[in-house]
Every structure is written in structure tokens, then in C-alpha cells.
C-alpha positions as CSV (number, residue, x, y, z in Angstrom):
1,M,10.0,19.1,7.8
2,A,9.1,19.2,4.1
3,S,7.6,22.3,2.6
4,P,4.0,22.1,1.4
5,G,3.7,19.8,-1.6
6,Q,7.1,18.2,-1.0
7,E,7.6,14.9,0.6
8,T,10.6,14.0,2.7
9,P,12.3,10.7,1.7
10,R,10.6,9.0,4.7
11,Q,7.2,10.3,3.8
12,R,7.7,9.1,0.3
13,L,8.7,5.6,1.6
14,A,5.5,5.6,3.8
15,R,3.3,6.5,0.8
16,L,4.9,3.9,-1.5
17,M,4.7,1.3,1.2
18,D,0.9,2.1,1.6
19,E,0.4,2.0,-2.2
20,R,2.2,-1.4,-2.4
21,R,0.3,-2.8,0.5
22,A,-3.0,-1.8,-1.1
23,E,-1.8,-3.2,-4.5
24,L,-1.1,-6.5,-2.9
25,D,-4.5,-6.4,-1.1
26,L,-2.8,-6.6,2.3
27,T,-3.6,-5.1,5.7
28,W,-0.9,-3.6,7.9
29,D,-1.4,-6.7,10.1
30,D,-0.6,-8.9,7.0
31,V,2.5,-6.8,6.3
32,A,3.7,-7.0,9.9
33,K,3.3,-10.8,9.9
34,R,5.1,-11.2,6.5
35,A,8.0,-9.0,7.6
36,P,8.0,-10.1,10.6
37,L,7.9,-6.8,12.4
38,S,5.6,-5.4,15.1
39,K,2.8,-3.0,14.0
40,Q,4.5,-0.4,16.2
41,G,7.8,-1.1,14.3
42,L,6.0,-0.5,11.0
43,H,4.5,2.7,12.3
44,T,7.9,3.9,13.4
45,I,9.4,3.1,10.0
46,R,6.6,5.0,8.2
47,F,6.2,8.0,10.5
48,E,9.5,8.6,12.3
49,D,12.8,9.6,10.8
50,R,15.0,7.1,12.6
51,P,17.8,5.2,11.0
52,M,16.8,1.7,9.7
53,R,18.9,-1.4,9.9
54,Q,19.6,-3.3,6.7
55,L,17.7,-6.3,8.2
56,T,14.6,-4.1,8.7
57,K,14.8,-2.8,5.1
58,A,15.1,-6.4,3.8
59,R,12.1,-7.5,5.8
60,I,10.0,-4.6,4.4
61,E,11.1,-5.5,0.9
62,R,10.2,-9.2,1.4
63,A,6.8,-8.3,2.9
64,L,6.0,-5.9,0.1
65,E,7.5,-8.1,-2.6
66,W,10.1,-5.6,-3.6
67,A,13.5,-6.5,-4.9
68,P,16.4,-6.1,-2.5
69,G,17.7,-2.5,-2.3
70,S,14.3,-1.0,-3.1
71,V,13.9,0.8,0.3
72,D,17.3,2.4,-0.2
73,R,16.4,3.4,-3.8
74,I,13.2,5.0,-2.5
75,L,15.0,6.9,0.2
76,A,17.5,8.2,-2.4
77,G,14.6,9.4,-4.6
78,G,14.3,6.4,-6.9
79,D,11.6,3.8,-7.3
80,P,11.1,0.4,-5.8
81,E,11.5,-2.7,-8.0
82,P,8.6,-5.1,-7.6
83,L,9.4,-8.7,-7.6
84,K,7.9,-10.7,-10.4
85,V,6.4,-13.6,-8.4
86,G,3.4,-15.7,-9.1
87,R,0.7,-16.2,-6.5
88,I,-0.4,-19.5,-5.0
89,H,-3.4,-20.4,-2.8
90,Y,-2.3,-22.1,0.4
91,G,-4.7,-22.8,3.3
92,G,-7.2,-20.3,1.9
93,L,-4.5,-17.6,1.7
94,N,-3.3,-15.9,-1.5
95,V,0.4,-15.8,-1.0
96,P,3.4,-15.2,-3.2
97,A,4.9,-18.2,-4.8
98,P,8.6,-18.7,-4.1
99,P,10.8,-17.1,-6.7
100,E,12.3,-19.5,-9.1
101,E,16.0,-19.6,-8.1
102,T,18.5,-22.4,-8.1
103,V,19.9,-23.7,-4.8
104,F,23.2,-21.9,-5.6
105,E,21.4,-18.6,-6.5
106,R,19.6,-18.8,-3.2
107,L,22.9,-19.4,-1.3
108,D,24.5,-16.5,-3.1
109,R,21.6,-14.3,-2.2
110,L,21.6,-15.5,1.4
111,V,25.4,-14.8,1.7
112,D,24.9,-11.3,0.4
113,E,22.0,-10.7,2.8
114,W,24.0,-12.1,5.7
115,R,26.9,-9.8,4.9
116,Q,24.6,-6.8,5.1
117,V,23.1,-8.0,8.5
118,R,26.5,-8.9,9.9
119,R,27.7,-5.3,9.8
120,E,25.0,-4.3,12.3
121,D,24.8,-7.2,14.8
122,S,26.6,-7.8,18.0
123,K,30.1,-9.3,18.3
124,Q,28.6,-12.8,19.0
125,D,26.3,-12.6,16.0
126,Q,29.3,-11.4,13.9
127,K,31.3,-14.5,14.9
128,R,28.3,-16.7,13.9
129,A,28.1,-14.8,10.6
130,E,31.8,-15.4,10.0
131,V,31.5,-19.1,10.6
132,L,28.4,-19.3,8.4
133,E,30.0,-17.3,5.7
134,E,33.0,-19.6,5.7
135,L,30.7,-22.6,5.4
136,L,28.8,-21.0,2.5
137,N,32.0,-20.0,0.7
138,S,33.3,-23.5,1.0
139,W,30.0,-24.7,-0.5
140,R,30.5,-22.2,-3.4
141,G,34.0,-23.6,-3.9
142,R,32.6,-27.1,-4.2
143,D,30.2,-26.0,-6.9
144,A,32.9,-24.1,-8.9
145,G,35.3,-27.1,-8.9
């Protein structure tokens, strides 16, 4: 437990998540839907010091419009990096506009995210990841040629 006036890394994460949620004018229900995570899962992340999977961290980052790696930076004592995204109105909702990235930038990002997730999943999911990675790498090869 942290001494008075000192936050643990997890308490700091919880505080920064709450500040970002408020900054984006979101409820915890909104964050849970964007993640997608259960409200209980969000509560656990914020108030229990359990290990987090990379996929969970990526979901939090996406929901709170933080750049990839922001949760790890916070837990290491650094600051999150907010994404610079515009907002669009869709169906009465104020939602983030998709970031401007080329098809190949998106594929590269997805491959990197998939590699992170692959380390944590079951053997069957690992096989699926290997096949997908091979397909994506062959796509990259076509672009480079």
C-alpha cells in the first residue's frame, strides 16, 4: 500500500483514466462499451493490482483515445500520450473520427498489435495469429516490391 500522499502505479492509472474519461465527457458505461470491457473489468483494472494483458491495455488506450503504450508508460511513472483525433457526430453521438492512416500504416499497426496479443493467447489462437501474420507479411512484401 502507498504511504500517505503517494500513489501506487495502479492508483495513478486509475486517477489518469478518470481524468481522461471526464476530459472526453464519457461515463464509465461509455468507456466500457468503447473498450469493450465489462464495468466489473474496468473496476478491477482501476482498483485491484492484478496483472493486465496487453489486449486489455490496448482496449483501455483505444477507449480513452491514448496512443499505444500509454498504459505501460503510466505504470512506469510516465504520462499517457493522447491521440490527436478529430470528433464527428454520428447518430447523435460525439465520437472520435478515425485517425488518418494509410491502409499500409493500419496493417503495420494491426500486425504489431497482433504480435502483442499473440504472446498471451491459447495455442489455437497462437496458430491463428501465425497464419494471419504470414498473410500480412506477404501483403507487406507485395507493397515493397
